[in-house]
Residue, then its C-alpha position, 0 to 999 in steps of 0.5 A: x512463428x509468434x507465440x503467446x504465454x499466459x501466466x494464470x493465476x499470478x501467485x502469492x498476491x493479495x488478489x487476482x491477476x494474470x499476465x499475457x506475453x506475446x513473442x514475435x517471429x524471432x521469439x523476442x517479447x513484442x508485447x506484454x500485459x498485466x490483467x488485474x480484476x478490479x470492481x469499480x462498482x463501489x462508486x455507484x453502489x454508494x450513490x443515494x446512501x446516507x454518508x455516515x453509512x459509507x465507512x461501513x460499506x467501503x470497507x468491503x472493497x478490500x479484505x486485506x486493508x479494510x481499516x484504511x478504506x474505513x478511515x479514508x471514508x470517515x475522513x471524507x464524511x467528516x469533510x462533507x458534514x464539516x466536522x473535526x474530531x477531538x484529538x483523542x478521536x483523531x489519535x485513536x483512528x491513527x493508532x488503528x491505521x498504524x497497527x493495520x499497517x504493521x500487520x499487513x507488512x508481516x503478511x506480505x513479507x513473510x507469507x507472500x514474498x520471502x519464498x522467492x528469496x529464502x527458497x529461491x526463484x528456481x525452487x519447484x513451485x510446489x515448495x515455493x510458498x509459505x508451507x515450504x518456508x515453514x518446513x525450512x524454518x519452523x521456529x521462525x514460521x511459528x513466530x511469524x504466525x504469532x506476531x501477525x495474529x498479535x497485531x490482528x488481535x490488537x485491532x479486534x480486542x480494542x475496536x471490536x473487529x479486525x476486518x470490516x471495522x465499525x469503530x470509526x464514526x463520523x466526527x471521531x471514534x466510537x469509544x474512548x481508550x482506558x488506562x488498562x487498554x493502553x497498558x495492555x496495547x503497549x506491552x503487545x506493541x513492544x513485542x511487535x517492535x522487537x520483531x520488526x527490528x529482528x525482521x529488518x536485520x534478518x532481511x538485510x543480512x541473510x535474505x537479500x544479500x545473495x540477490x542484490x544484483x537481481x534486486x537492482x535489475x529485475x523489473x527496473x523502470x524509471x517513474x515518478x512517485x506519490x505519497x503523503x507528507x507531514x508539515x516538515x516533509x516527514x513520513x505520515x501514513x494517516x494525515x498530511x499533504x500529497x507529494x508528487x515526485x518527478x523521476x528527477x526527484x523534484x516534487x510538488x505538494x498539494x492538499x488532498x482536496x486538490x488532487x483532481x488538479x494533479x491526477x488524472x484517470x485513464x481507462x485502458x481497453x485491457x484493464x478493469x482498473x483505472x490507471x492514474x497518471x500525473x496530468x500536471x507533468x504533461x497533457x494526456x496519458x500514454x501507455x506505450x510501455x517503451x515511452x510512457x507519459x505521466x507514470x508514477x508509483x505509490x506504495x512503500x518505495x514511493x514513500x521512502x523516496x518522497x519523504x525528507x525524513x522519518x519521525x521515529x529514530x530507528x526507521x530514520x536510521x534505516x532510511x539513511x542507510x537505504x539512501x546511502x546504498x540506493x540513492x534518492x529516488x531509488x528506482x529499482x522495483x525490487x527494493x519495494x521489499x526493503x522499503x516495506x520493512x523500514x515502514x514496519x519498523x516505523x509503524x511499530x515505533x509510531x504506534x508506541x508513540x501514540x500509546x505514550x501520549x496521554x491525550x489518547x485516553x481522553x474521554x472526548x472522542x467524538x464531535x457531534x455532526x449533522x447531515x448537510x450538503x458538502x464535499x469531503x476528500x478523505x486521504x490516507x496512506x494504505x499499505x499499497x499506496x495513496x488512498x483517496x475517497x472523494x464524496x459529495x452530499x445533498x442537504x439531507x447528507x445523502x451521497x450524490x457522487x463518489x470517486x475513489x482512487x484505491x492504492x494499488x491502481x496508482x501502480x497499474x501502469x508501472x506494474x505493466x512496465x515492470x512486467x514488460x521490462x522483466x519479460x524483455x530482459x529474460x525471454x530471448x529466442x523463445x526460451x521460457x522455463x519455470x524460473x523465468x516465469x516466476x521471476x516475471x511474477x516477482x516483478x509484480x509481487x514486489x508491488x503487493x497488488 
């Protein structure tokens, strides 16, 4: 007889999700679905609000990456009101954004993902977690907690709030950086960079090697990729053009304000979240998991694939090694973990570069702005992918329309594809055990939804 398998909750992710797997009469996987809770109401909540209030509202969308929503919103409001921040205001925003990236990647790798590799996917679930990791290696666990706290407190000490930030304002930043601020932050970021380099070596030489076959096969699918690039095609987390890469590695770049020409949004019956797709490749979208249309992936693996280079030396060296091992574009889903640590190195290196730039301590951090009718599209790379805030205002500066594409939603379709692939490759004859179910969860966990 056919049967259904329900995995709920899906554990060690930064949100709420479940998986349904349906087996046919022979016990083979006939269908599978990933269900993610995603409140789409913010697009309506903000209508009628003064635009300058939005950066303080939309940072409630996500408690894990509030800075990225805050700054994408700031950029969108700048566009509505036609203002450009002065160089110091721009750099301070980018610094906060970059440090928030560094903190987020430590959270995912050590607190959520590492237990699958360090302890093993077949370890009892009661021990396969951050507490189990701490018991197995208390010295490393203590250092991880201190490093994550250090990154979080860097944001709080300078900007006033680590979560639900208010420091970004229309036209720039709310306060300048002093020389003492800069010296203090440089010391802290050097420590974070040292730990990022340690983590990269630890993962490559100790954590990943026993699982290289699993990394290459589990949840593996073929898709395109999306991310943001600078003027020379280099990795840029805060500003630049969007690059959309086909599965064969060819790509097209476009300005964030043009995203509606290239990206469509599909609503599926089984999901609360919208499913973006590349409408510039082929008309329509298909969520037939065996023959999907228009699917692309975002997040760190996507960024490692779409960029031509990384503009910091140690991260660039890691990218070259990554491509020598896995090619471009790398399609293996579990490589998200490896790519995430390359970005951790880049984020720390780039934060140090920003702090060494004398322009960051200039006292001019904000351009005056007046409400007006307009449209603005703010785009940044959030840890989970390309984040787009698109606002329109009336002559009083009140929001008349808003559209938001959150980083995770780019991966809704691909995550369903990876779940389907993992389930089909692991479940046969109706035989299911704890290790198989956790391995299917691992295919989702790699995306850090």
